C-alpha positions as CSV (number, residue, x, y, z in Angstrom):
1,X,-56.0,57.1,32.3
2,X,-58.2,54.3,34.3
3,X,-56.6,51.4,34.6
4,X,-56.5,48.4,36.5
5,X,-53.5,46.5,38.4
6,X,-54.0,43.3,39.2
7,X,-51.9,41.2,41.3
8,X,-50.5,38.3,40.7
9,X,-48.6,35.6,42.5
10,X,-49.9,32.6,40.3
11,X,-47.5,32.4,37.1
12,X,-50.2,30.2,35.4
13,X,-52.8,32.9,35.4
14,X,-50.6,35.2,33.6
15,X,-47.9,33.4,31.9
16,X,-49.3,33.9,28.3
17,X,-50.3,37.5,28.6
18,X,-46.5,38.4,29.8
19,X,-44.6,36.4,27.0
20,X,-47.3,37.9,24.7
21,X,-46.5,41.8,25.6
22,X,-42.7,41.3,25.9
23,X,-42.5,39.5,22.4
24,X,-44.4,42.5,21.3
25,X,-42.3,44.9,22.7
26,X,-38.9,43.9,23.0
27,X,-38.8,41.8,19.3
28,X,-41.8,44.0,17.4
29,X,-41.4,47.2,19.0
30,X,-38.2,47.8,19.9
31,X,-36.4,44.8,16.9
32,X,-34.4,42.7,19.8
33,X,-33.2,40.0,18.5
34,X,-31.3,36.4,18.8
35,X,-31.9,33.5,21.2
36,X,-31.8,35.4,24.3
37,X,-34.9,37.7,23.6
38,X,-36.6,35.2,21.9
39,X,-40.4,34.2,23.6
40,X,-38.9,30.7,24.7
41,X,-35.9,32.0,26.2
42,X,-38.3,34.5,28.3
43,X,-40.6,32.2,29.3
44,X,-37.7,29.7,30.4
45,X,-36.7,32.6,32.4
46,X,-40.0,33.3,34.0
47,X,-40.6,29.8,35.1
48,X,-37.1,30.1,36.8
49,X,-38.1,33.2,38.3
50,X,-41.3,32.0,39.5
51,X,-39.9,29.2,41.2
52,X,-38.9,31.4,43.6
53,X,-40.8,31.6,46.7
54,X,-42.5,35.3,47.0
55,X,-42.6,36.0,43.0
56,X,-45.4,38.4,42.0
57,X,-46.3,40.3,39.1
58,X,-48.6,43.2,38.8
59,X,-50.2,43.2,35.3
60,X,-52.4,46.8,34.3
61,X,-55.4,46.2,32.2
62,X,-57.3,49.2,30.2
63,X,-60.6,47.3,30.2
64,X,-59.7,43.8,29.1
65,X,-56.6,45.0,27.3
66,X,-53.6,44.5,28.9
67,X,-51.1,47.4,29.2
68,X,-48.0,46.4,30.7
69,X,-46.2,44.7,33.7
70,X,-43.7,44.6,36.3
71,X,-42.2,41.4,38.0
72,X,-40.1,40.7,41.0
73,X,-38.7,37.6,43.1
74,X,-36.8,38.2,46.5
75,X,-33.1,37.3,46.1
76,X,-32.4,34.1,48.2
77,X,-29.3,33.0,49.7
78,X,-27.0,31.5,47.2
79,X,-28.8,33.0,44.6
80,X,-26.5,33.8,41.5
81,X,-27.9,37.1,40.9
82,X,-24.8,38.6,41.8
83,X,-22.1,36.2,40.5
84,X,-22.1,37.4,37.5
85,X,-21.4,41.0,38.3
86,X,-17.9,42.4,36.2
87,X,-16.4,43.6,39.3
88,X,-16.5,42.4,43.1
89,X,-19.0,44.5,45.9
90,X,-18.6,45.7,49.0
91,X,-18.0,42.5,51.8
92,X,-21.1,41.8,52.8
93,X,-23.2,43.5,50.3
94,X,-24.3,40.3,48.5
95,X,-25.7,38.4,51.4
96,X,-28.8,37.5,50.8
97,X,-31.3,36.2,53.3
98,X,-34.5,36.0,51.3
99,X,-35.9,39.3,53.0
100,X,-33.3,41.5,52.1
101,X,-33.4,42.1,48.5
102,X,-36.2,42.3,45.6
103,X,-35.1,41.9,42.2
104,X,-37.5,43.5,39.6
105,X,-36.6,40.9,36.7
106,X,-39.5,43.0,33.9
107,X,-41.0,46.1,33.8
108,X,-42.4,46.3,30.3
109,X,-45.3,48.8,28.8
110,X,-47.1,48.3,25.5
111,X,-46.7,51.3,22.8
112,X,-50.1,53.1,23.6
113,X,-49.3,53.2,26.9
114,X,-46.0,54.6,27.1
115,X,-45.2,57.9,28.2
116,X,-47.8,58.0,30.6
117,X,-46.8,57.3,33.8
118,X,-48.0,53.5,33.6
119,X,-44.3,52.2,34.2
120,X,-43.6,54.0,37.7
121,X,-47.5,53.0,38.9
122,X,-46.8,49.8,38.2
123,X,-43.4,49.9,39.6
124,X,-44.7,51.3,42.6
125,X,-47.6,49.7,43.1
126,X,-45.5,46.4,43.0
127,X,-43.3,47.9,45.9
128,X,-45.9,49.1,48.0
129,X,-46.9,45.6,49.3
130,X,-43.3,44.5,49.5
131,X,-41.5,43.9,52.6
132,X,-37.6,43.7,51.3
133,X,-35.3,46.4,52.6
134,X,-33.7,47.1,49.2
135,X,-34.8,46.2,45.4
136,X,-32.0,45.7,42.4
137,X,-32.9,45.7,38.6
138,X,-30.6,45.6,35.8
139,X,-30.8,47.8,32.4
140,X,-29.3,47.7,29.1
141,X,-27.4,51.1,29.1
142,X,-27.7,51.4,25.9
143,X,-31.6,50.9,26.0
144,X,-32.9,54.2,24.3
145,X,-29.9,55.4,23.8
146,X,-29.4,56.3,27.4
147,X,-32.6,57.1,28.6
148,X,-34.1,53.7,30.2
149,X,-31.2,53.7,32.7
150,X,-31.7,57.7,33.4
151,X,-35.4,57.2,34.2
152,X,-34.2,54.6,37.1
153,X,-31.9,57.2,38.1
154,X,-35.0,59.5,38.3
155,X,-36.8,56.9,40.6
156,X,-33.9,56.7,42.7
157,X,-31.8,54.3,41.2
158,X,-28.2,54.2,41.4
159,X,-25.8,52.1,39.2
160,X,-23.6,49.8,41.3
161,X,-21.8,47.6,38.5
162,X,-22.2,45.6,35.7
163,X,-23.1,42.4,35.0
164,X,-23.7,40.0,32.0
165,X,-25.9,37.2,33.1
166,X,-25.5,34.9,30.1
167,X,-23.6,34.7,27.7
168,X,-25.9,36.2,24.6
169,X,-27.3,38.9,27.2
170,X,-26.3,42.6,26.8
171,X,-24.3,43.5,29.8
172,X,-26.4,45.2,32.1
173,X,-25.9,47.8,34.4
174,X,-26.8,46.7,37.8
175,X,-28.5,49.1,40.0
176,X,-29.9,49.4,43.5
177,X,-32.4,51.9,45.4
178,X,-34.3,51.4,49.0
179,X,-37.9,50.2,48.0
180,X,-39.4,52.6,50.3
181,X,-38.2,55.6,48.3
182,X,-41.6,56.3,46.3
183,X,-40.3,59.4,44.4
184,X,-36.7,60.1,43.1
185,X,-35.2,63.5,42.2
186,X,-36.9,64.8,39.2
187,X,-40.0,61.9,39.5
188,X,-43.6,63.2,38.5
189,X,-45.3,63.9,42.2
């Protein structure tokens, strides 16, 4: 598959593309409804995440057609990321410096490119240019009847707990890994 991966640190150059893909995949393909999954709420979260220095997105293009994206932000001191954990984490685990932990906020691939390895490719491409010592993400453990979480586990992520960041969001599995581990157990070479 010949895809071009483009890095962005300017949200406005790619904002509508991210919102459009999010709506297509989350709402149309997966049937996720309710305010939390709306285009407006996603755009609001996207804007808030973009307000963090170090925000970065990678968008894959098949010709001129966007195929998928990933975006992430470093966790700064005082982040609210860890405040909605359902159980406390060990002392010091949530101490953030802006350089310690990268939060992978979204990874979304459009239907024609699913099952091609694109999600892993854009994930790894984003992490390859980062200097944080670990990366965290949230995944709905019910997504794909648990298959989505299993993919992240194959990529080297481990569940560290659960959190519900918004009153109307699902309870997510919080996962963590060393970003330099580009080949987790069972992942394609």
